[in-house]
N, C-alpha and C positions, 0 to 999 in steps of 0.2 A: 598748356594752352587752353584746355577746357575751363580751368579755373578763371582765367581772364574773361572768357566768353560768358560765363555765368555771372561774374561780378558786373560786367558792363553790358548786360543783355539789352537794356533799353537806352543805353547811351549812344548818342550820335557823335559826341566829341570825347575822345579817349584821353583827355588831360584836364586839368582844372581850369578850363575856360568855359564860360557860358557862350551862348550864341551871340550875345551883344559884344563880348570881348573878341570873339573871332571876327565879327564884322568890323570892329574897331581896328583890328590888326590889318585887315584888307585895306581899309582907308589909310592907315598909317604907312603902308607900303606903296601908296600912290599907284595902285594897279591901273592898267590901261587895257582897253580891248585889244585882243590879239596876242598879248604877252603869254609866254609859255612857262609852265611851272613843273618842276619835278618835286614830288613830295615823298620822301623816304620814310617808311613806317607810317603810312598814311592812315592807318586805322580804317574807319568806315567811310572815309572819303568826304567828310563834311566840309573840310577846307576847300578842296577842289570844286566840289559840286556847288556850294553856295557862292563861291567867288566866280565860277563860270556863269552862274545865273545873274549875279549882281554887277559884275565888272567885265564880262565878255572875254575872260581869259580862257586858255586851253591848258591841259595838263595831263600828266601821267602820275598815278599813285602806285606805290610798291608796298606790299605788306605780305608777311609770311603766313598770316593766319587766313585760311580759306573762308572762314565765317565772316571775316572783315571785308574781303574783296566781294563776296556775294552781297553783303549789305551795301557796299559802296556802289555796285552796279545798280542795285534797286533804287538807291537814292538818286543816282544820275537819271534813271528813268522817271522817277517821281517829279524831279525838278525840270525835266525836259532838256537836259544838257548832255545826253549821251553822245552827240556828235562833237562835243568839245573836250570830253575827258575820257580817260581810259585807265583801267586798274588791272594790275598783274599780280598774281600770287608768286612771290619770289623773296629770297633772302636779301634784305637791303644792305647787308655787309658787303662792301666792295662794289655795290651797284653803281654803274655809270651810264648816263643817258646816251642813246645812239647819236643824238644831235644836241649841241649846246642849247641851254635854256636860259631864259631871262631871269628866272628866280629858282633857286634850289633850296629846299626846306627840309628840316628834320626837327620836329617839335616833340621834345621830351624823350628821345631815344638815342642819346649820344653814345650809348654803349656800342652802337654799330661801328664806331671808329675808336673804341677803347678810350672814350672821353671827348671833351670839347675840341682839343687841337686836332685829333685824328678825324673827327667828324667834319670839321671845317675843311680839312684837306680833301676828304672824300667828296663833299658837296662841290668844292671848287672845280673838281675834275669834270663836272657836268655843266659848269657855268660859262656863259659867253663873257668876253671882256666887258667890264662895266656893269655886269649884272649884280643882283642882290642875293644875299643869303638870309634865310630865316632860321634862327637857331633857338629852340626852346630848351630850357635847362632849369633844374631846381637850384636853389641857393638857400643859405642859412639866413633867415630873418633875424634870429637871435642866436648868439653863440651857445651851442649845447654844452651844459655844464658837466655832463658825465656820459658814460657809455650807454647807460640805460636810455637816456634821451636820444642818443644817436640811433640805437636799435628801434626806438619808438617811431622814428622818422623813416623807417623802411630801408635802412642802409647799414652796412657793417662797420664803417670807419668814418670818423669826422672828416677826413681828407677827401672823401668821395664827393663832397659838395664844397663850394666856396661861398664866402659872403658875397653879397651883391657888389660892393666895391671891388672885391678881388676878381669877380667874374668880369666886370667891365674893364678892369685893368688888363686882364688876360687877353681880351679881344684886341686891345690896342697893341699889346706886346706881339701878337700874332700878325699885326699889320692890317687890321681892319678898323674902319670908322664905324661907330654906332650912329645910325641915322634916326632910329626910333626904337621904342620898346613899349610893350604892353604887358603888364604884370597881373597875375592872378591876385585875388584878395581872399579873405577868409570866407566870404559868401560863396565865391565860385569854387573854392576848395570843398565847401560843404556839399555843393551840388554834385561834385565829382565823387567824393569819398562817401558821404552819408547815404547817397542814393544807392550805393552798392549794397548796403545792408538790406534794403527792401528786395533787391534782385536776388540776393542769397537766400533770404527767407522764402521768397516765392518758389525758388528752385527746390529748396529743402522740402517744402510742403508737397511738391509734386514728385520728389525723388527720395523718399525717406530711406530706402534700402540701397541706394547707390554707393559704390565704393568710396566716393569722395564725401559722403554725407557727414561722417564723423569729423573730418578735417574742417569742412565748411561750417558745421555746427559750432566748433570751437572758435573759429574765426568770428562768427557772428556774436558769440558770447563775449569775446575779449576786445575786438577791434574798436567798437565805439568809444570805450573808455581810453584806449591807447591813443586813438586819433585826437580826442579833445584834450588829452593831457600833453601830448608831444607834437605831432605833426601840425596841427592847426595853429599852434603858437610859434613853433620854431622854423617851419619849413615854408619857403616861398617858391614861386615858380614864375617864369616869364619867358617871353619870346622877344628876341632882339633882331632888329633889321640891320644888316651889315653890308658894307661895300669896301672892296679892296682899295687901299691907299695908293 
């Protein structure tokens, strides 16, 4: 967990979205004042905090990393939305809201349901009838030609991700209409991935004798080339707005 905290030290959004794309997603979901949102694996709470400010929604964010929930609380204070949003340190696996919500979200952490189908099932357990799901998931922009490319995209097996058409097809097979989608692009991937290198180097300069120093030094040496060779070209990411048929 400390590794993620170091890599994402100055990130507010812990996925390959820029603030503009996150704002676009809020508009695409047609948010209305008073709507309630559950955000599983909420990270530092940027989605809930900015949407509470901009759209008047309320929400609960759940994240297992205490550093993230502390940052989320601070962001809520900064934006003056503490009375609209709440963050809890908890495991999102199996988490169900006490009361049904208008929107249930999991952006980029479908491992909490052992994949997309299980995560959709979990989110639906917190959703009121007629509500929306927001599901963020990687996909293959290009078909990886070999296992080296697969590993270069931070995963063990090609089957861990689908192509974009296959992902869209899966949503339909599960009984959900896609109402909207907002996709990352290579520039937003750069802001998420490349900015981690600066964070790692800053931490290494301040902690040269830490037990993680050698591991992170190796990562900083190898990750930039791996990223531009593989992930930047082959891996996409997007958020899909879904409604039960």
